[in-house]
C-alpha positions as CSV (number, residue, x, y, z in Angstrom):
1,M,63.2,126.9,129.9
2,L,65.2,126.1,126.7
3,F,68.0,124.2,128.3
4,E,67.9,121.8,131.2
5,V,71.0,120.1,129.8
6,K,74.2,119.7,131.7
7,I,75.6,116.7,129.9
8,V,78.9,114.9,130.5
9,V,81.1,111.9,129.9
10,H,82.7,109.1,131.6
11,Q,84.5,107.6,134.5
12,C,87.3,107.1,136.9
13,Q,89.5,104.0,137.2
14,L,92.3,104.5,139.6
15,T,95.7,103.0,138.8
16,E,99.2,103.2,140.2
17,Q,97.9,103.0,143.8
18,D,101.4,102.6,145.2
19,S,102.8,105.7,143.5
20,P,103.5,109.0,145.3
21,Y,100.3,110.4,143.6
22,A,98.0,107.7,145.1
23,T,96.6,110.0,147.8
24,F,96.0,112.8,145.3
25,R,94.3,110.5,142.8
26,T,92.1,109.0,145.6
27,L,91.0,112.5,146.6
28,L,90.3,113.3,142.9
29,Y,88.4,110.1,142.5
30,Y,86.0,110.9,145.3
31,H,85.6,114.4,144.0
32,A,84.8,113.0,140.6
33,F,82.4,110.5,142.1
34,S,80.5,113.3,143.8
35,Y,80.7,115.5,140.7
36,F,79.2,112.8,138.4
37,Q,76.2,112.4,140.6
38,S,74.7,115.6,139.2
39,M,76.1,115.3,135.6
40,K,74.5,114.2,132.4
41,L,76.7,112.3,129.8
42,H,75.9,112.5,126.1
43,L,77.8,110.1,123.9
44,V,77.5,111.1,120.3
45,N,78.1,108.3,117.8
46,G,77.5,108.0,114.0
47,F,79.3,106.9,110.9
48,L,82.1,108.9,109.2
49,G,80.8,111.9,107.5
50,S,77.5,112.0,109.3
51,G,78.0,115.4,110.8
52,K,78.8,114.6,114.4
53,T,81.4,117.3,114.9
54,T,79.2,120.0,113.2
55,T,76.3,118.9,115.5
56,I,78.4,119.1,118.6
57,A,80.0,122.4,117.7
58,A,76.6,124.0,117.0
59,A,75.3,122.6,120.3
60,C,78.3,124.0,122.2
61,V,77.8,127.5,120.7
62,Q,74.1,127.5,121.9
63,L,75.0,126.2,125.3
64,K,77.8,128.7,125.8
65,E,75.4,131.5,124.8
66,A,73.0,130.2,127.4
67,G,75.7,130.5,130.1
68,F,76.9,126.9,130.3
69,R,80.5,125.8,130.7
70,V,81.0,123.3,127.9
71,A,83.8,120.9,126.8
72,V,84.3,118.2,124.3
73,I,86.3,115.0,124.0
74,T,87.2,114.0,120.5
75,N,88.2,110.5,119.5
76,D,90.1,109.0,116.6
77,Q,92.3,106.1,115.6
78,G,95.2,108.4,114.7
79,Q,96.9,111.7,115.7
80,D,96.6,115.3,114.5
81,L,92.8,115.6,114.6
82,V,91.0,118.2,112.5
83,D,88.0,118.0,114.8
84,T,90.1,119.0,117.8
85,Y,91.8,121.9,116.1
86,Y,88.5,123.1,114.7
87,L,86.6,123.0,118.0
88,R,89.5,124.8,119.8
89,S,89.4,127.4,117.1
90,L,85.8,128.1,118.2
91,G,86.9,128.6,121.8
92,I,85.6,125.3,122.9
93,T,87.6,123.5,125.6
94,T,88.6,120.2,124.0
95,N,90.5,117.1,125.0
96,E,91.1,114.1,122.7
97,V,91.5,110.3,123.0
98,T,93.7,109.1,120.2
99,G,95.1,105.8,118.9
100,G,91.9,103.9,119.2
101,C,88.2,104.2,120.1
102,F,86.8,105.1,123.5
103,C,86.1,101.4,124.4
104,C,89.7,100.3,123.6
105,H,91.2,103.3,125.4
106,F,88.9,103.6,128.3
107,S,91.6,104.7,130.8
108,Q,92.7,107.5,128.4
109,L,89.1,108.7,128.3
110,E,89.0,108.6,132.1
111,S,92.2,110.7,132.3
112,S,90.7,113.3,130.0
113,L,87.6,113.5,132.1
114,L,89.5,113.8,135.4
115,Q,91.6,116.6,133.8
116,F,88.4,118.5,132.9
117,I,87.0,118.1,136.3
118,S,90.2,119.2,138.0
119,N,91.0,122.2,135.8
120,Y,87.8,123.4,134.2
121,D,84.8,122.1,136.2
122,P,82.6,121.9,133.1
123,E,78.8,121.7,133.2
124,V,78.5,120.2,129.7
125,I,80.8,117.6,128.1
126,F,80.1,115.9,124.8
127,A,82.1,112.8,123.8
128,E,82.3,112.1,120.1
129,S,83.3,108.6,119.3
130,V,85.3,107.4,116.3
131,G,83.1,107.2,113.2
132,S,83.7,103.5,112.7
133,C,83.0,102.6,116.4
134,T,80.0,100.7,117.8
135,D,79.1,98.6,120.8
136,L,79.2,101.6,123.1
137,I,76.4,100.3,125.4
138,A,78.5,97.3,126.5
139,T,81.9,98.9,126.5
140,V,81.4,102.4,127.7
141,A,77.8,103.1,128.9
142,K,77.3,100.0,131.1
143,P,80.8,100.2,132.8
144,L,80.2,103.9,133.6
145,L,76.7,103.3,135.0
146,Q,77.9,100.5,137.1
147,K,80.5,102.7,138.7
148,Y,78.3,105.9,138.8
149,P,74.7,104.6,139.1
150,H,73.3,108.1,139.4
151,L,75.0,109.4,136.3
152,E,72.4,110.4,133.6
153,L,73.6,109.1,130.3
154,T,72.3,109.3,126.7
155,I,73.6,107.9,123.4
156,S,72.8,109.9,120.2
157,T,73.5,108.5,116.8
158,V,73.9,111.1,114.0
159,T,73.1,109.7,110.6
160,D,73.3,111.1,107.1
161,A,69.6,111.2,106.1
162,S,70.4,110.8,102.4
163,L,72.6,107.8,103.0
164,L,70.0,106.1,105.2
165,F,67.3,106.8,102.7
166,K,69.4,105.2,99.9
167,I,70.1,102.2,102.1
168,I,66.5,101.7,103.0
169,Q,65.6,102.0,99.3
170,G,68.3,99.5,98.3
171,Q,70.1,102.2,96.3
172,A,73.3,102.8,98.3
173,A,76.6,101.7,96.7
174,F,78.4,103.7,99.4
175,L,79.0,100.9,101.9
176,T,80.5,97.4,101.8
177,E,78.5,94.8,103.7
178,E,81.0,94.9,106.6
179,I,80.8,98.7,106.8
180,R,77.1,98.6,106.5
181,Y,77.1,96.2,109.5
182,I,78.8,98.9,111.7
183,F,76.4,101.5,110.3
184,Q,73.4,99.4,111.4
185,K,74.8,98.6,114.8
186,Q,75.4,102.3,115.5
187,I,71.7,103.0,114.8
188,E,70.6,100.0,117.0
189,E,72.3,101.3,120.1
190,A,71.0,104.9,119.8
191,D,68.6,106.4,122.3
192,I,67.9,109.1,119.8
193,L,68.5,108.9,116.0
194,F,69.3,112.3,114.5
195,L,68.7,112.1,110.7
196,N,71.1,114.9,109.8
197,K,71.4,116.7,106.4
198,A,67.6,116.2,105.9
199,D,67.6,119.4,103.9
200,Q,69.4,117.5,101.1
201,L,66.3,115.4,100.5
202,I,63.3,116.5,98.6
203,T,60.0,116.8,100.5
204,S,58.6,113.4,99.3
205,E,61.8,111.6,100.1
206,L,62.0,113.1,103.6
207,A,58.4,112.2,104.3
208,L,59.0,108.6,103.2
209,L,62.2,108.3,105.2
210,T,60.5,109.6,108.4
211,I,57.8,107.0,108.1
212,Q,60.2,104.2,107.3
213,A,62.7,105.2,110.1
214,G,59.8,105.2,112.6
215,S,58.7,101.8,111.3
216,F,62.2,100.2,111.3
217,Y,63.3,101.7,114.6
218,P,60.1,101.9,116.7
219,D,62.0,102.0,120.0
220,K,64.1,105.0,119.0
221,Q,63.4,108.7,119.3
222,V,63.8,109.8,115.7
223,M,64.2,113.4,114.6
224,T,65.1,114.9,111.2
225,G,66.9,118.2,110.7
226,S,70.2,119.8,109.9
227,A,73.2,120.5,112.1
228,L,73.5,123.8,110.3
229,N,70.1,124.9,111.6
230,P,70.2,126.3,115.1
231,V,66.5,125.5,115.6
232,D,67.1,121.8,114.9
233,I,70.1,121.8,117.3
234,G,67.9,123.3,120.0
235,I,65.3,120.6,119.4
236,W,68.0,117.9,119.7
237,L,69.3,119.4,123.0
238,N,65.8,119.6,124.4
239,Y,65.2,115.9,123.7
240,L,68.3,114.7,125.6
241,P,67.2,115.2,129.3
242,G,64.2,112.9,128.8
243,L,66.3,110.1,127.4
244,S,68.8,109.5,130.2
245,G,66.6,107.0,131.9
246,A,66.2,104.7,128.8
247,T,65.2,101.3,130.2
248,S,65.2,99.5,126.9
249,R,68.9,100.0,126.3
250,Q,70.1,96.5,125.7
251,V,73.7,95.3,125.0
252,L,74.0,94.5,121.3
253,E,75.1,91.2,119.9
254,V,78.2,92.2,117.9
255,D,80.2,90.0,115.6
256,Y,83.6,91.4,116.3
257,D,85.1,89.7,113.2
258,R,82.6,91.6,110.9
259,Y,83.1,94.8,113.0
260,A,86.9,94.5,112.6
261,A,86.6,93.7,108.8
262,G,84.5,96.8,108.3
263,E,87.0,99.1,110.0
264,A,90.0,97.5,108.2
265,S,88.3,98.0,104.8
266,L,89.0,101.7,105.1
267,G,92.4,103.4,104.7
268,W,93.1,106.1,107.3
269,L,95.5,108.9,106.8
270,N,96.4,111.8,109.2
271,V,99.0,114.4,108.5
272,R,99.8,118.0,109.5
273,F,102.5,120.1,108.0
274,P,103.5,123.8,107.4
275,I,103.2,125.6,104.1
276,P,105.6,128.5,104.0
277,D,105.7,130.8,100.9
278,T,107.6,134.1,100.6
279,Q,105.2,135.2,97.9
280,G,102.2,135.1,100.1
281,R,100.5,132.3,98.3
282,S,100.4,129.9,101.3
283,L,96.5,129.8,101.6
284,L,96.2,129.3,97.9
285,I,98.7,126.5,98.0
286,A,97.0,124.8,100.9
287,E,93.6,124.9,99.2
288,K,95.1,123.6,96.0
289,V,96.6,120.6,97.9
290,I,93.1,119.8,99.3
291,I,91.2,120.2,96.1
292,T,93.8,118.2,94.1
293,F,93.9,115.4,96.7
294,H,90.2,115.2,96.7
295,Q,90.0,115.1,93.0
296,K,92.6,112.3,92.8
297,I,90.5,110.2,95.2
298,I,87.4,110.9,93.0
299,D,89.3,110.0,89.8
300,Q,90.2,106.6,91.3
301,K,86.5,106.1,92.0
302,L,87.2,105.5,95.7
303,I,84.5,105.8,98.3
304,I,85.1,108.6,100.8
305,G,84.0,108.0,104.4
306,H,85.2,111.5,105.1
307,L,88.0,113.9,104.1
308,K,88.5,116.6,106.7
309,C,91.0,119.3,106.1
310,L,91.9,122.4,108.2
311,I,94.0,125.4,107.2
312,K,95.3,127.6,110.0
313,T,97.0,130.9,109.3
314,G,97.5,133.6,112.0
315,G,94.3,133.8,113.9
316,E,92.2,132.4,111.0
317,T,90.9,128.9,110.5
318,Y,89.4,127.4,107.3
319,K,87.8,124.0,107.3
320,F,87.0,121.8,104.3
321,N,84.8,118.7,104.8
322,F,84.2,116.2,101.9
323,T,82.0,113.1,102.2
324,S,80.5,110.9,99.5
325,S,77.2,112.7,99.8
326,S,78.2,116.3,100.4
327,V,80.9,118.9,100.3
328,E,81.4,121.7,102.7
329,K,84.2,124.2,102.2
330,P,85.1,127.8,103.2
331,P,84.4,130.7,100.9
332,D,86.5,130.8,97.8
333,T,87.6,134.3,98.7
334,S,90.0,132.7,101.2
335,I,92.4,132.0,98.3
336,H,92.9,135.7,97.7
337,L,94.2,136.5,101.1
338,F,97.9,137.1,101.5
339,A,99.6,134.7,103.8
340,S,103.3,133.7,104.0
341,D,102.7,130.9,106.4
342,S,99.9,128.4,107.0
343,E,99.5,124.9,108.5
344,L,97.5,122.2,106.8
345,T,95.9,119.2,108.6
346,I,94.3,116.4,106.7
347,N,92.3,113.5,108.0
348,A,91.2,111.1,105.3
349,R,89.0,107.9,105.6
350,V,88.7,106.2,102.3
351,A,87.8,102.7,101.1
352,C,91.2,101.7,99.8
353,P,94.5,100.3,101.2
354,P,96.4,102.8,103.3
355,R,99.4,102.7,101.0
356,Q,97.2,103.7,98.1
357,L,95.9,106.7,100.0
358,K,99.3,107.8,101.0
359,N,100.6,107.5,97.5
360,L,97.7,109.7,96.2
361,L,98.7,112.4,98.7
362,L,102.4,112.1,97.7
363,E,101.4,112.5,94.1
364,T,99.4,115.5,95.0
365,L,102.3,117.2,96.7
366,K,104.6,116.6,93.8
367,L,102.1,118.2,91.4
368,I,101.7,121.2,93.7
369,E,105.4,121.6,94.2
370,H,105.9,121.7,90.5
371,E,103.1,124.1,89.9
372,F,104.2,126.6,92.5
373,T,108.0,125.9,92.4
374,I,108.1,125.2,96.1
375,L,109.2,122.4,98.5
376,L,106.5,120.8,100.7
377,E,107.8,118.8,103.6
378,A,104.8,116.7,104.8
379,G,105.5,114.4,107.5
380,P,105.2,112.2,109.2
381,I,102.2,110.8,107.2
382,H,100.3,108.4,109.3
383,A,98.6,105.9,106.9
384,F,97.1,102.8,108.4
385,A,94.1,100.5,108.9
386,P,92.6,100.2,112.5
387,E,93.6,97.2,114.6
388,Y,91.2,94.6,115.7
389,P,88.9,96.2,118.3
390,N,89.8,95.1,121.8
391,P,87.7,96.9,124.5
392,Q,89.1,97.2,128.0
393,F,85.7,96.4,129.5
394,R,82.6,94.7,128.0
395,M,79.5,94.1,130.1
396,D,76.6,91.9,129.2
């Protein structure tokens, strides 16, 4: 049997007990408690640009084809998430936890789960954490298992194989020491380490990485592959049921000052805005904004955690994904399509001050406005650095 996976995420914490909704919430709580007895929770963690969303999307496609009801909870420090819009464009039921990581917005995560249970009754839920988040064992997994001791739970960490290889070889200039600290902690808390984008390594590099990863992380299930390969996604899914009873899962010792410094060293930018054009060049303009913005970041020699962009027009969706190690984009033929209206969403995570990132986008928009003789009204532009992590719960 290919899939024995049901999967699922998280918990119930009742509040507002004196409100008129207290009775309803109590009934929902007991329904959820019973529901979670038979569910599997798969938290998917990994650094920015590792391919978490691609992995989850591919898994959802396979599970839906196998007859499972699937759902996803996305997570980000900001609003207007490319991942949410993209997953919904694939017909995948998706909720989101915004404004902070799962651990800092545990009650928001709970509300999303309760909404799923009440309205959709999914068999499979993936929860994708913020790419700069760690300490999930103490702040998410342990609190959930205390409340729902029969819940089957796994933690997967998706890692860019090329980046990990360079780090192990001492060649990586990608990460500051503080960001590398988060990267390492994400690996330490994994039940399974999925070395994604392994196809970007040559055979000898992949063989060496496999040996070294097994040596450095002997208590982890380690697999190599590509989120773009359905066979590899099927292998990952088949590993998961056997990992839920992981007995070696220990709470990490986390230096929150280093953790916070790593997050704060990145500038975050989220924006979504329409691109109307009576001459039908809307798609071309949107692509030109993305390519120009990306090039400006490169010209400044800034390190990209990820730059995710989504163009929506009519019923069509085009996704661009840039990281420091790879570039994925839609076919160039998209620019030849006539479209008078489109909507562009940009999520950028770049190692620079937020103000600098915002200014690069504004400079980009001015160039495009001049080139196409149009007016682009992009706003509000949310440019910020994450606040100091402050989990609602942390269990030793």
